[in-house]
C-alpha angles and dihedrals in degrees: 000000000000103000092184092062093047090049090049091054093048091048091052092051091048091049091053090052092047090052089055094055104026115108119245120235108267144166126239110292136183102243098176145004139184141206133186119271117201121306125087119001092225107028098160116081137188112208120198102203114158100323109268091040094057117120144195109213143116130303087232133024092266138355133214115255140167109240121192130190110213095192135052110289141166095252102063146302117332112256094029114131112236124204105232145151126237127214115192137174140163137166125228113249112202131318132319113275137180114281090262092055097255122131118284115227113206118324107290114190113249095017115144107237141181132209112195119221133196139192092030119179133166130174132189115205125188116236104170140054116328143116093282108008120197097035133114116286094178137347123189129187124189126181093203140003141143142240111224130194145117129280106252092022131116100216135074136183130212117190136173124190128171087201087066094046100269118139100233111170120187127193131171142167089226106041135047118224100171093107098045119111097192132035125180143158138193125208120191118200121196142169090043116188124182124210093282086071094239106034123116128231111312140164124233105240101170128082120017138292092273087060094047101267110164095026126102119276104254114274145166127222145171123242149193131184149193131208126210138182138180112250106016116264119258135222112280113285118263116263114267093246096060091044091052091047090052092051093045089049090052091051090050092052090049091051093049090050090051093049090048092054091046092051090050092054092048093051093047 
């Protein structure tokens, strides 16, 4: 038996299978986005409660959103709006600083500032018609991040980017991220209102850290977001059983081809 020819056939079958599942070279793409859908006008809230215990989360446990995949996925056609709910939570990590990380003195109007966050998680769950409603469209976990804005302003940004050293981790029932080398997102918060009901972004400068000095004055805000990866995510990987069957089938075809060639030589 010519083992080299059998091995060659097996290798060819394996190569075909690898070509079916290997990711193509791609550039960063926006694979999904979301916008608010009904409900409260300002569903995100920053709560200044004794400094280290402050949070940035939602007014309620979850909020209605419209989630849209912009790439092929296992849920439905790309570009189709999906009725979903968003859960979101983060903890404040330290005091507000200047945008470059240096200490903020007072609360100067127009100053670019940053509030670090930790233990950030957000999950989008489908609630309406779809192939498998009620399952996870996208979950993201982030060990650290930062809200950025300007004192006296009414907008904030919240970004995460593995290319900049952030630990953004995506998972989904309808996309596969195992091959991606970069994952990032961008949230934009608008219509900010602090506890006065009309005031812009401000920092609490009285009292001490235990009373929230150096954190933002509590506020509510609206938000939208986009999600990118490099390369684009793929459809979920095939189950192990079909993959194994494909490989075994390829080995069988290679063996039959070898026996056919051997029989031809014997009958010649």
